[in-house]
N, C-alpha and C positions, 0 to 999 in steps of 0.2 A: 901423403899430405902432412905437412908439419903445422901443428897448432899449439906451440908452446906458450902462447900468450893466453890461451884459454884455460881458466882455472876453476877448480871445484873445491872451494874451501868449506869443508864439512865440520861444523862446529858442534856436533852432537856430543852429549856426555856419554861416558862409557855405559851408564845404566840404560841408555837408549839403543845400544847396539843390538840387543836381543828384542826383536819386534814380536808382536803378539803371535805370529805364526811359528816362531822359534827359529833362531839363527842357526841352530845346530842340526836342523833337519837335513836329511840327505837330499842332494839334487834329484835323486830318483823319485822323490815324493812330490815333485812339481805338479801343479794342477794341469789337467789336459789342455785347457785354454787359460792362458794367463790374462787376467784382467788388469788394465792400468789402474783403475780406481781402487779395486780391492787389494791388489798385490803389489803394484809398482809404486803408486802414490805414497803409501806409508814409508817406504824405504827412502825415497827422495825427500819426503817431507821431514823426516827425522834427521837426515844427514846432509842435505844439500840446499833446501829452500831458504835457510837462514841467510845465505849469501847470494842466492840466485833467485830473486823475486823482483817484482816491479819497483819496489822502493829501495832496493839495494842490489842492483844487477852487476855483480862482479864480472868483469870481462864482457859486459853487455850480454850476458847469458841469463835467460829467465827459464826456470824449471818448474814453475807453478802451474803451467798448462802445457798440453802435449805439443801444440804448434810451436811454441818457443823452445821446448825441449828438443824437438827435431831440428829446428832451424839453426841452433847453436849461437855462438857469440861472435867475438871479434874476428875469428879465423874461419868462419863458415859453418857448414852443417856438422852437427854432432852425432846425429842418428840417421842411418840409411834404412828405412823400413824394409823388412824382408832380408836384410843383409847385415847380420850382426858382426861378421868379420871385417866389414868395411866401416863400421861405426866407431869413430874415435872415442866416444864416450866410454866404451868398454875398455879401450886401451888404458885410459887414465885410472880406472878403478880396479884393474887387475895387475898384479905384480909382474914386472918383466923378468925374463929368465935371469937368474943370478941375483935378483933383488929380494930383500926380505919383505918389503911391503910395496903396495902400489903408490903411484905418484900422488893420487888423491884418495882419501883426504890426507893432507900433509902431517897433521898432528894427532888426529883422533883415530879411533878404532875403524879399520877399513870395512868395507862390505864383506859379509861372510860369503862362503862358497855358494850357499843356498840363495842368497840375495843376488849375487852375480848371475847365477843360473836363471833366476827369475827374469832379470832384465834381458839377458841374452835370448831367452825363449820368447819374451814379449816382442822384442825387435824382430826376431825371426818370423813371428806370426803376423808381421805387418805394422807393429807399433800403433795399434788402433786405440782410439780414444773412446772409452765407454763411460766417461764422467757424466752423471745425471745432470740434466740441464739446470736444475735448481741448486747445484752444488759447485758450479764453476766459479773461478776467480773473476770478479767483475770490475774491480776498481783499482785505479792507480793514481799517482799524484797528478797525471795529465788528464785522467778521467775520474774525478772524485764522485762520491755518492750524491745522488739527488734525493730530496726528501719531500714526500707528500704531507708528512706531519713531522714535528721535531722528534729527534731520537730520544729514547729513554736514557737519562743521564745517571750513570752508576758511580761516578767519581768526579771530583773537582779538586784543584789545588792552586793556591796563589804562588807566584814566584817570590823568592825571598825579599826582593826589593819592592814588592807590592804593585808592580806595573802591569803584570799579566795574570790572567786566569785561564788555566788549562781545563778543558771540559771533555769528558769522554763522550764520543759520538759513535756512529756506526761505521766500522772499518777505519776510523780516524780519530785523532785528537784535534779538537778545535781550540786554538789559542786566541783568546780575546784580550783586549785592553781591559784592565781590571774594573774600570768604571762602567763597562758595558757599552762603550761608545763605538766599538767596531771590532770586526774579526781581523786578526793579524795574520794568522797562518793556519793552513789545513795540513796536518801530518797524516797522510794516508798510507796505511801499511797492510800487511798480510792478514792480521787478526780482524775477524768480523766483530767479535765482542770485546770491547775495551772495558776491562773489569776495574782497573785502577790506574790513575795517573799521578805521578809525583815528581816535582821539581827536585833537582839535586841541591845540596846545601849551598852551592855557589850560584845556583840559578841558571847555569849554562846548559844543562841537560834536562831531559824529561825521561823518566823510566815509566814504562807501560807494562802491565801484566794483562794478558787476555788470551785470545786464541780463536779457534773454530770449535764450538762446542761439539763434543763427541768425536773429534778428529785430531785436534792439535792444541798444545799450549805454547805460548810464545812470550818471551820477554824482549821488549824493544827498548833501545836507548837512542834518543834523538838529540842532535845538536840543534838547540833552539834558534840560534842566530842564523845558521845556514839552512834550517828546515831539512836537515839531512839525517837519514837513518844510519847511525854509526854501528849499531849492533842489533842483530836479530838472532835470538837464541831459542831454538825449538826445545821445549822442555817436557814433552809428554804427549799423551793422546787425549787430553781434554783441557779445558780452560785453566790458565794459571791465575792465581788470586793474590791480592794484598802486597803489591810491590812496595818496598821501603828502602831508603838509602841509609847506609852506615854514616855516622856523623862526619867521617873524613871524606865522604863522597866517592870512595873507591869500590864499594860493594853494593850490590842490589840483592835483597832478600825477597822471597816469595813463597807461597804455599801452593800445593797441588792436590788434585783429587785422589792421588795415589797415597794419601796420608803422610806425605813427607814435607819437611821444611828445607829449603835450599837457599844458598847464597852464591852468587857468581861475581867475578870481577867485571865491572862495568866497561873496562877497556877492551877485553877480548873474550868474555863469556866463560872463562875458566871457572869451573865449579870448585869452591873452597869450603863449603859447609853443606852437610847432609845430615838431617836428623829424622828418624822414622818412628818416633815414639807416640805419635798421634794415632788414634784408632778410627779416624774418619777424615773427611776432607778438611784441609787446612785453608782457612778463608782470609786470614789477615796476619800481618807481621809488623813488628816495630823493634827498634834498637834501644839499648840502655844509653845513658848520657855519654859514656865513654866509648860505646861500641863494643865493649867486652862481652856483652850478653845479647842474645836475640830472643824476643818474646813472640809467641805465636798462639793463635786461637783457631778453633774449628768446630765442626759439627759434633765432635765427641764431648762437648760441654766442658772443655778445659782450656785454661791458659797455661802454656808451658814455657819454661825457661831453659835456654840452651847456651852453653859457654862457647863463645866464638872460636877461640884458639884451638880448643880440643874437639869441637863438634859434639860435645857430650851433653846429653840431657841431664839437667840438674834437678828440676823440681816441678811439681804441679802447683802453680800459684793459686789456683782456685780450688774449691772443694771438689772432690770426686764423688760426693754423695749422689746416688742415682736420682735424677729428677730435680736436683737443686738448681741447675741451669737448663731446664728442659728445653730441648730443641736445638741447643748449640749456641755458640758465640760467634757473631758475625764481624765484629769490629774491635780494634784495639788502638789506643793512642796513648803515647807516653807523655807524662807531665813535662812541661817545658824546663823545669828546674830541679825536679826530683825523680828518682827511679821509682815512680808510681805509675800504674797503668789504669786507664779508663776502658772498661769493656761493656759491650751491650749485645743483646741477642734476642732469641725467640721468646724469652720470658718478659721482655719489655722493660726490665729494670736496669738502669745504668748503675754500675758499681765501680769503685776505685780500690785497687789492690796494691800492696807493696810488693816489690820484686826481690827484696832481701829479707829472708825469714828471720824473725827476732824471737821466735819461740821454738820449743822442741817440737819436731814433726810428729804428729799423731795421725794415724790413718783415719781419713774421712773428715779431718778438721777443716775449718775455713779461717785459720788464724791470720792469713795475710790480708783479709778484707779490712779496709779502712772506713769506707762509707758506702751505703746503698741508698738509692734515691727513689722518690715516688715513681710508680710504674707508668709507662706510656701505653697508649692503645696499640695493640698489635706487636709487631716485631721491630726491634731496633736494627737498622742497617748500617748506620755510620754515626760517628761521634768525633768531637774534636775539642781539645782544650783551647781556651783563648791564649794569646801569646804570654800574658802575665800569669796564667794559671789560676786566676781567681774565679773564673767561670768556665763552663763548658756547655756545648750544645750537642743535642742528639736528634736524629730524625727516625721516624718509624712509619709503618703502613699497616692498614687494616681494611680489607674489603674495598679497595679502590680509593680510600681516603688516606690522608697522611697527617702527621704532626711534626712540628718543630718545637722543641722545648729548650729553654735556657735555664741552667741550674747554677747555683752557687757552689764553688769548690774551694773556699777558704776553710781549712780544717786543721786541727791538731792531731797528728797521727801517733802521738806518744802513747805507749802502752804502759799503764800503771802495773805495779806488782799484782794487784787484785785481778786486773783484766788478764794478765799473763797466766795466772793460775786457772782462770776460767777457760782461756784458750786451750790449755793443756789438759783440761778434764772433760770438756764438752767434746764428745767423740764424733759428732757429725753435724753437718749443716742441715738446717730445716728443709723439708721438701715443700712442694707447692702448697700454699695455704697455711703453712706453719710459720712460727716466729722463733727467734733465738731466745735464750734465757734473758730475762728483763734487763739485766745490767749490760749484757752484750748488745741487746737491741737498742738500748739508749745510746751506747757508744757509736754504733754503726749509723744511726740516723741523726746524730747530733749535728745541727747546722746543715743537714742535707736538704736544702730548700729549692723548690721550683720558683724561679724568678718570673718567668713569663712563658706561656704556652700559646701556640698558634695552630689552629686546625685548618686543613686545606682539603680541597676536593680531589686531590691526586696523591698517590703514594709517594712518599719522600724517601730517597735512597742515598743522597750525598749532601755533605755539609763541610764548609771550610771557613776559617777566620782569616781575614786580611792580616798581614804582618803588623799593622799599626793597631790592631784590635778593635777598630771602629766599625767594621762591616762584617756581616755574616752572609755567606753565599750558600744557597740551598737549592736543590732540584730533585727531580724524580721522574715518575712515569709520564708526565705531560711534557717533559723536555724544557720547560720554562725555567730560566735562571732568575732566582729571586735574590736581590741584594737588599739586605735588611740591616737596620740599626742594631749593632751588637749589644746595646744596653737594654732595649725594650722591644726588639723585633719589629719596629715600625718599618714599613716598606719604603725603600729608597728608589728602587727601579726594578722592573721585571722585563725581561726580553728573551726572545728565542735565540738559541746559539747558532742557528743557521736558517737562512731563508727557505721557505717551503715553496714547492713548485706545483701549482694547481693544474698544470698541463700534463702531469704524469698519467699515462693510460692506466685504466682499471682492468685488471685481469678478469676474464669471465670464463665460466666452465664451457667445455665443448659438449654440446647437447648429445653428441653421438656416444659419449663415454658412459660406461656402466656405473651403477652405484655399488655394485658388489665389490668385494675386497680387491683381488688382483684379476680374477678370471671373470669372463662374461657369464652371467647366470643363464641357466637353461630355462626357457619358457615352460610353464606348466602345461602338461598334456593330460588327457584323460578320455573317458568314453562314457556315453549314457548307459543306463541300465538296459540290458538286452530286451528287445521287443518294445521298448517305450519310444514314443514320438514326442517331439517338442511342439507345443501348440502356441506358445507365446514367450517373449523375452521382456523382462523389465530391468531397468537400471536404477541403481541407488548410489549417490543421492540424485534426486529428480531434477535438480538445477544447480550444478556445481558453480560456485562463484569465488573469485579470488580478489584480494585487495593488496597483495604483496608478492613480489617476484620470488621470494624464498619459500612460499607455501606450496603444498601439493595435497592431493586427496586420493584415497583408494576408492575406485569405482567398482561396484559389485554388479555382475550380470547374473540374473537368476532366471532359469528356464522353468516354465510351467509345463508339466508333462500330461499326456493324454489320460492318465489315471487320477489326475487331480493333485499329485504330489509335485514338489519342486526340487530343483537341483542347482547347485552352484556351477555355472559354466564360465566364470570369469577368466579362467586360464586358457580356454580354447575357443572363445569367440574371436572373430576378426574385428579389430578396433580401427576406427578411422575418425579423424577430426577434420571437419570442413572449416576452412579458414585458418589463418595463422595464430589464432587466439591461444592455442595450447598444444601440447604434445602428450602422447600417452604411450606407455610401455605395454609389452605383451601381457603383463599381469595386471593391467588396469590401473597403473599409477598415473594420474593426470596432473600435469604441471603447467602453469601459465607461461605464455611466451610473449605475445604482443597484445597490448590493450585493445579491447573491442569485444565483439560477440561472435559466436560460432556454434557449431553443432557437433556433438559426439555421437557416433553411430557404432553399434555393435551388431555384427551379422553372424548368423549360424545357419548354414544351408540357405534356404530361400526365405528365412525369417530375419527380421532386424528390429532394432529398437533405437530410439534416439532421445537425447536430452539437450537442452540449451546450455551453453557454457559462456560465462561472462568473466572478463578480467578488467576491473576498474581500479588501477593503482591508487592507493590512498595518497592524499596530499601530504600526510605525515606517515611515511613508511614505518611499519612496526619493527623492521630490522630482524637480525638473527638473535634468538633468545637461547641462552645456554640450556635451560631445562627442556624446552620444547624442541630445539634443533640440534644443539651440539652434543648434549648428553646421549641422545639416541645414537648419534654417529660414533661416539667414543665407545659405547656399549657394543654396537654392531661390529666394530673393528676389533673387539676383544681386549681393549686397553685396561678396562677395570674388572677383568675376570679375576677369580681367586688364584689362578696360575700366573697372573701377570701383575700389573701395578695395583690391583685390588687385593693382593695378598696382605696378610696381617702386617708385615713389615715392608710391603711394596717390593719394587725391583730396582736395583741400581741406585738406591737413594731417592727414588721417586715413588710416592704412594698416592693412590686414589681410593675413594670409598668403594666398597664392594658393590659392583653393578650400579654405581652412581646414586646410592641412597642418600648421600650427603652432598648436594651440589655446592653449598657454601664452602665446604672443605676442598672440594675439587677445584673450584675457581681460584682459591688461594694457592693451591699447588701449581696450577697452570700459569696463572697471571702474576703471581707475586713472589713465589719461592725463589731464593737466590737472586733477588733483585730482578725479577721478571726474566729469568734465564730461558724459559721455554717459549716466550712470545717475543716478537719484534714488531712493535707498532710502526716504526719507520719503514720497515721492509717486511711485510707479513710473510712473503714467500721464503724468507730466511729464518722463520721461526723454527726453533728446534722441534716443537711438537709436529710440525709438518714435514721437516726434513727426516725425522725418524720414521714417521708413518709411511713415507714414500720410498724409504730405503736409500735416501740420498746420503745419509750418514750411517755408520754402524749401528745396528739395532738388533737385539737378540731375537725379536719376533720377526725380523725381516721386513719386507715390504707388505703393508697391510692395505694400502689403497693406491690408486693411480694418481700421479701428478696431473692436476687439472680435472680430476673426476668431480662429481657433484659433492661427494663427501668432503673432498679436499676444499672445495670452495665454501661449503658451509662453515668449516672451521676457520678458513682464511678470512671470511667476511666478519666473523665474530672477533677475530684478533684485530682486524683493521678498524673495528668500531670501538676498540678499547678493552676487549676481553673482560667484560663485566657481568655480574649476576644481577638480573632485574627481579627484585623481590616482589614486584607487583604484576609480574607476567601471569597470563591465564594458566590455570592448572586444571587437571582433570577433575571434574566434580562427580561424574557418575559414568557407569558403563552399562550399555544396553545390548543384549544379544538379539541377533536377527538370523532367521525367523524365530519367533517366540515359541513355536511348537514344531521343532524340526522333525522331519521324517527321514530316517537314515536309509540311504540307498547304496547299493554297491556300484561305485563308479571306477571300476578297474583298479581297486585297491586304494583309491584316494580317500 
């Protein structure tokens, strides 16, 4: 069968040729059973899916899901399950006799022998699809996302002519008329999380950085007029950040969680710049006025300068004093007319730096600092100069609330001889709570004024000025686009970037699933003291009642013995609920089911006891509380243990308080860190904290709970309700032991 029209254009960078399992491993080291999701998907994801996905299906071939992978493209089937020798896909990626390299990929590094052996064995084992249900590709241009609530907006950008406003959505870029009068285009791609959107200098293209958190990074380039994806470049195994266009519109720069800064040609994805001097995730980039330098910022608390032509790291623009920019820098924006940069981050202080050093470099100095501004509440996520450079805006978040601040940025950056001498003698920048030497402090704060501040009930993550400088657009966790007067922040218009669909079904837990981690728990068993007889059974509480579907109670069954002592028999009585009002587990955990009244019965031999059960849902449901409901789940799953994210430095850049002692810190980590990276309000099932816990994405701890378990739905409901901390929620006030005067009996070692 001839299929020469079927192509696999693999645009992966050479750095991606070695996957996490090692491209040089011997084919003899193949796993006994090859998993599509764990073994095959990363190979195709890194090397094939950029050109063979729903938004850019070369030769009508889609490789992002198994059905399309098998079906093939223009010329028919590409994979014959169980018959690798008859699967044309393998012919394309294996060099023919006498040839130096296979037909595909045509320009980049071919699949290694190990990778080819993996694919061949997977096909031979039936080409089975073991992709977790909650990690499957769901959306295309023909089947765009539907929203129960607006998506968290992490980035926005105006077109150079001011006619359009591009907004980051879920799996898509939403292109609006700039006055908010209508949605123009929906650009649906492979990336679930859209981290940044940027119009090209001529306005004809949009560059997108994003990806599938924990799985893939991607740079997209869209033709705006045609709504066509012209480039999809797979760039790693986690989300890509901070896309920016070179001034000539030929290159797109971005940062990655592998601590690197890169730039590629927008036309074909060829990598032309690689800089690896950051020590943590790189979160944003921008170019010098002429494009001869690239600036980058990240979690390592530095802004760095790289020479474009040589790819050489030149300088740390900010101080490297430990703690001077505690928590890292999230955003960078170059001044419209000068090679000065505006940065903001976890310390909440907007600062402007020069990119060309005018003083002798001194270890630990901060001599490039031009101005520092009054601190905002919480962490700054985005900032932007006005087109004339005379003002700038920044947005921040703290505990579910946000700020938009407008600052004055007309300043004189001239360094006097006296200041230069101070720059070269002061050896370090001040740490948190400290100030510079008075003369330096006066220079840094001269004219650094707040013009106007706006407090909002939602975290703010994105901000952009219109090209005419008259309008400021801002958005964040509530997904609402706010168009504000750029002089005084007066509201012009507020609108949702996409219509919400109230008919979307609400996922509910399967009552048959267990609450334990992955395995069903074994019901407690035991025995009574030898020679003793049960004379009566009592249940506590005496009349369990519920007012919320998320609540439950532990019922205790106590046996009175013939010698007057008592014994806990909760684990081996037979439980029964009369009526649909509630359900009970073998260990006595009672949960509400249907509003009404019923009876709970516990039986042991010929004895029994019963109590009434009532479920009267409140007219104002209490909802899921982080402290009462979510934190116990997180602790039960081991997430905040000292060996995991509760460790002193956390794990994988994600830290929780040890065993949940600081719920405020934990909610910030889950719901706000990296512009709400770990939660997805628009699609809670796609939240990284749930995908990790269920093993749907790579997770060092593996699968710690079942998809659709009660634990899963406690966390899911919390996310869908906004992932907030309720400071007024009920707290434990006292603890009482029962019975008050226990008599210890030997119950079979219990």
